[in-house]
N, C-alpha and C positions, 0 to 999 in steps of 0.2 A: 286640485288638478287630477287628470286622469292619464293613465298609461294605456296606449292602444297597442295591442299585439296582433299582428296579422298572422292568421293560421290557415294553412291549406291542407293539413294532414301529413305533410312530408316530415321526414326525420329532422330536417334542418329547422322547420318551423316548431316542432316539438322541443328541440334543443333551445330555441329562442324563448319559449314559454318558461321552461324550467330555469334557464339562466335569469330571466327577469324576475321570476317569483322568488328566487333565492338571494339575489343581489341588490335589488332596488328597495328603497324605503317603501314602507307600506303606503300605498295610494290605491284608490279605486282602479281596477283594471277592466278593460273591455277587450274580449277576445273576438276578433272580427274574421269572419269567413265571407269572402265575396263570391257571389254566384251569378250565373247567367243561364238562361235556358240554353240547352245544348244546340238548338238550331241557330240561336243568336251567335254562339261561339263559332259555329261553322262559317258564318258570314264574315268573321274577323280574319279567317284563314285566307291567305292570298290565293290559294289554289281551290277555294270553295267553288262549288257548282254554281253556274250562272243562273240557276232557277231559284227564285225566292221560296223559302220553306216557312210554313207557319208552325210556331211552337204551340204545344197543347198543354192546357192546365187540367189537373185532375178534378174530380167531383167536389173536392173541398176548396177549389179555387187556387190551389198552389201548384206550382211546377214541381216535378220530381227533384230537379236540381236545387230548388229552394228548400225542400224537406231535407235533402242530404246536407246542405250547407248549415241548416239549423242544428242537425245532429252533430256535424263536425265542430261547430262553435261550442256546443255543450261539452263535447269530448275535450276540446281545448281548455275550457273552463275547469273541468275536472282535473286535468293535468296541472293547471296552475294552482288549484287548491291543494292537490297532493304534494306540490313542491313548496307549500307554505304560504301562498298568497291568500288574502282575504278580500272581501268586497269585489268578487269577480262576476262580471256580467257577460254572458255569451250574446253575440249579435251576428246575424246573417244579413248581408246587404246585397241587393241586386245591383250589379255593375251595369252602367250604361255605356261602357267603353272599356278601355284597358283596366285591368285589375289595379294597377298602381294608382290610377286616377281615383278609383273608388276609395282606396285606402287614404289617400291625401284628402279627399273630400270629407270622409268621416273624421279624420284627425282634426280638420278645420272646424267641423260642426261641434265636436266635443271640446275644442280648444285643448287638445291633448298636450301634456307637458313633455311627452316622449312617445315616439313611435318605435316599436320593436319589430324586427323581421329576422327571419333566417336568411342565410346568404344564398341559398338556392331553394327553389320550391318545385311545384308540380305543374308549372305553366306550360310545359312541353314545347312543342314545335313553335308555338306563338312566341315564347320567350326567346327562342333562338333568333327569331327574325326581328323582334321589337326590342330586345335587350332585357336584362333581368328586372324583375319587379323591384327588388331591393335597391338597385341602382337608381331607378326612376323615382322611387319614393324619396331616397336620399337627396336627389337633386331638385325635387319639386315640393317637398313638404313645407319648407319655410319654418321648420322647427327642429329640435334635436331628433336625430334618428340613430338608433342603435342596431347595427347589423351584426348578428351573432353567427360566427362561423361554426361549421360542423365540429363535433368533438374529434380530437386526434385519434386515429386508429393505432392500436398497438402493432408494432412491426414484428 
């Protein structure tokens, strides 16, 4: 089986990677970063401009957001390996809707034995309106989900 860890670069998602790598039995791990072209993201915002905007690909056929997500997934994989995980695969996935839905879809595709997320991420204003990604994954994944809280801060 495979453990799927959602990673968006936030401190909480980094904590989730480190926790999973240190505490779970060795299994293949996929570090997933979901991306959308920026202009697609704007269309999800309820206050988006009423004018349709076209997303542009670079000369290599990739969107800048895709390149950033690939780099982010590689960074997450490096964090997992530094925390002791082996068999780590980075993966960037283009979302066709909400981020949580892409995570659930990839978990289904991989038949993941566990989905790991941080408790808060970088989804910004959209998450305030639509609800947290981790909550949606928890309710829609149909498989075990581990939501890792942020580390306690020293008082």
